[in-house]
N, C-alpha and C positions, 0 to 999 in steps of 0.2 A: 387558530387559537394556540397558545403556548401552555405547556404543562410542566410541572416539576415532579419528578418521579423519585420516591424514596421507599423505605421499607413498608410504608402503609399504602402505597399506590400513588395516585396523582393528586396534586393540589392545583385546582383551577386558579389561575392567576387573578382573574377578574373578581371572583367572589369568595375565594378561599374555600371552596367546597372540597371535602376530602372523599376520595374513592378508595375503598378498602381492599379491592381485589388485587392482591399481589401477583397471583399466578398469571392472570391475563395482562396485568400491568395497566391496560387502558380502562379496566373496569367497565362501567356502564357508558363511558364516553364512546361515541361512534368513531371508528378509525379515520374516516374521511375528514373529521373535524381537526385532527392533529396536524399542525404545520411545523411546530417546533417542539422539541423535547429536551429538557435539561435535567441532569441527575444530581440529587442531593449528595452532600459530602459523605454521608453514611452508607451510600449504596455500595454493596459488595458484588453484585452480579446483575446482568441483564438477562431476563428469563428467556427460555426457548420460545421462538416465534413471537416475541413481545410486540414487535412493530411490523410483523409480516403483513404485506399488502396495505400498508398505510400510504395510499397513493398520493397524498398531498403533503406528506412529511418532507420538509426541505432542510431543516437544521437540527443537528444533534450535538449536545455539548455537556461537559462536566467540568467541575472545578477541582475535584480531588480524585484519589486513586480508586479504580474499579478493578476487582480481581479478575472477573471472567465475563466474556460475552458468549452466551450459549448459542447453539445452532439456530440458524434461520432468524436471528434477532432482528435483522433489517432486510430480510429477503423481499424482493419484489417491491421495493420502495422507489418507484420510477422517477419521482420528482426530487429525490435527495440531492442536495448541492454541497453541503458542508458537514463534515464529521470532525468534531474536536473532542477527542476522548483520551483519557488515561486508562488504558485497558491492557492487562497483562496477557490475556489469552483471547484470541479471536476464533470463535468456534466454527465448525463446519457450516458452509453455505450462509455465513453471517450476512454478506452483502450481495448474494447471488441475484442477478438480473436487476440490479439497482443502478440509478443514475442516468437513465436514458432520457436526458434532456440535454443540458450543457455538460453533464459529467459531474463527478464528485471531487471536491477538494478534501483530502484527508490530512488532519493534524493529529498524529498519534504519539503517545508517550508511554513508556514503561513496557511496551509490548515485547514478549519473549517468544510466543508461539503463534504461528498462523496456520490454522488447520485446513484440511482438505476442502477444496471448493469454496473457501472463504470469500474469494473475490471472483468467483466464476461468472463470466458474462457480465462483468461490471464495467461501466464506462467511467474511467478514471481521468479526471482533469489534472489532478496533482496528487502525488503520493510520496511522502517523505518518511520512509521507515525509520524508526528510532534506532539508535546505536545498541539498544538492549536486545534486539531480535537475535535468537539463537537457532530456531528451527522453522523452516518453511516446508510444510507437508505436501504430499503428492497432490497434483492438480489444483494447488492453491489459487493460481491466477489463470486457470484454463479459460480460454475464450474471452479474456478481458481485453478492453481497448484502452490504450494509453495515449494521452496527448503528447507526453514526452516519451519518445521511443527508446531512450537510453535509460536503463535500469541499473541502479547502484545497490548491490547487496551490502547491507551494513557490516561493519568490521568485526562483529563477534559471531556471525552466523557459522554454525558447525555443519549442519546438514540441510540439503535441499532435496526434496522428495522427487520421485518419478513424475515426469510430465508437469512439473510445477508451472511452466510457462507455455504449455501447449496451446497452439492456435491463437497466439497473441500477435500484435503488430509490432513487437519490439524488434529493434535493429541491432542493439548492442546491450550486452550484460557485463557488468564489471564485478569480478569476484575478489573477495579479500583473502589474505593468506590464512585466515582462521579455518577455512573450509576443510573438512575431512571426508565429506561424501556429498557429491553433487548429482546423484541419481543418473538419469540418462540425458543430462544437459548437453552432452556432446554428440548426441545421436544425429545421424545424417538428415533426419526429417526436418531439423530446425535450420533456419536460414540466418539467424542472428549471429553476430560476431561475439565471441566470448573473450573478454580482456582479463589478463592475470599477470602476475609476476613470474619470473623464471623459477623462483623458489617454489611457488605453488604448483607450477607445471611439473616439476620434478617430484614433488611430494605425492601428487596424485598418480604418478606413473603414466602420464599421457603420451600419446603419439601425435606428432604434429599433423595438423590438417588446415585447410584453408579458412576454417571458421575460428581458429584459435589465434588470438593476437597476444604476443608477449610484449608487455609494456617495459621498455628499457628504463623508464622513469615512472614507476607505478604511482598512481594517484593516491594521495593520503586521504582515504575516504573519511576518516574521523575528522580531520580538519575541514574538509569540504562540507561535511554534514553540518558542522558548526557554523559555517560562513554563508552557505548558499542554499536556496531552494533549488530543486532540480531544474526548474525553468531558468533560473538565473545562471546556473552552472552550464546549462545547454547553450544559452546565449553567449556566455563567456567563451566557451570552446569554439563556437562558430565564428565569433569575432577574431579569436586568435588564429584560427585556420585561415581566415580571410587575409589577415595581416601577413601571415607566412607566405601565402600565395602571391600577394602583392609584392613582397620583398623579392621573391624569386623572379617575378616578371621584371622588376626594376634592375636586378642584377644581370638578367639576360639581355636587357636593353643596353646596358652599359658595355657589354662585351661586343656588341655589333659595331 
């Protein structure tokens, strides 16, 4: 069943019944009945634990701006597949333990802050953080699993909290020049490569190590975010790397 959520609760699409329980959000409707949830244009926030343990919820969407997603809003939603939201703040543990089927495709806009454990132990099929993100709080992505193991930090991010990417399967993280604090991202416990410009390296006062990659021709994250999904970007890079390797092999063959 699909439901529309607004300041008065849910409107059942089939018979237009109104449920007035705003605090619980799902009112008298049993959580297991909800497979899709769409938010009315006047919705200003998603309440704490609003859809927690809605085990059959697969799709979440909104048409207009939402100010805040409170903590545990979609925690333990194991069947969740698509989240298409305009949300300024993603609260603590908002998607913790969710997406354990095929993973979740996230389509987010207007997001500025991602709080502690927001994506803890979340299975992420695709996540394209919007260019508006400024703060990623400690443990935000702890234990998360990514289909795309390259993670691009948006171009306006100022601070990344301690252990924001602890125990993930990421192989590469790309930092923008806007960063002024990246927590313990360079700790030896992490195995991922961290890509940045020489300017950022100098600004942060870093000491070179094997995990830091200085990009001679830094990626224009803003233009890439406009043009590609992360999967498309990944495919493009792999294709380019293959072409480069092929050219090297051909050049070597000519020299023989």
